[in-house]
C-alpha positions as CSV (number, residue, x, y, z in Angstrom):
1,X,166.4,189.4,35.6
2,X,164.5,187.5,32.9
3,X,162.4,184.6,34.0
4,X,163.5,182.1,31.3
5,X,161.2,179.3,32.6
6,X,158.1,181.6,32.3
7,X,159.2,182.8,28.9
8,X,159.6,179.1,27.7
9,X,156.1,178.2,29.0
10,X,154.5,181.2,27.3
11,X,156.4,180.6,24.1
12,X,155.2,177.0,23.9
13,X,151.7,178.1,24.7
14,X,151.7,180.7,21.9
15,X,153.0,178.1,19.5
16,X,150.4,175.5,20.4
17,X,147.6,178.0,20.3
18,X,148.6,179.2,16.9
19,X,148.6,175.6,15.6
20,X,145.2,174.9,17.3
21,X,143.7,178.0,15.7
22,X,145.1,177.3,12.3
23,X,144.0,173.7,12.2
24,X,140.7,174.4,14.0
25,X,141.4,171.6,16.6
26,X,138.7,170.5,19.0
27,X,138.9,171.1,22.7
28,X,139.8,167.5,23.5
29,X,142.8,167.4,21.1
30,X,146.3,166.8,22.7
31,X,147.4,170.3,21.7
32,X,144.5,172.0,23.4
33,X,144.9,169.8,26.5
34,X,148.6,170.8,26.7
35,X,147.5,174.4,26.5
36,X,145.3,173.9,29.5
37,X,148.2,172.3,31.4
38,X,150.5,175.2,30.4
39,X,147.9,177.7,31.6
40,X,147.9,176.1,35.0
41,X,151.7,175.9,35.1
42,X,152.0,179.6,34.2
43,X,149.5,180.7,36.8
44,X,151.2,178.6,39.5
45,X,154.6,180.1,38.6
46,X,153.3,183.6,38.6
47,X,151.6,183.1,41.9
48,X,154.8,181.6,43.4
49,X,157.0,184.5,42.1
50,X,154.5,187.1,43.5
51,X,154.8,185.7,47.0
52,X,157.3,187.6,49.2
53,X,160.7,186.0,49.5
54,X,162.2,185.5,52.9
């Protein structure tokens, strides 16, 4: 089954990263800060989905 939440997070991250790279945005820009938040959310979601279900 597809994990649509994870796909949405990764899609938003890719979009923001492309924008940041294209514009050469600094690390403290809102887009780059959002990327950091998305990275944490993605990691937490993957960790949660790897834990065994009871």
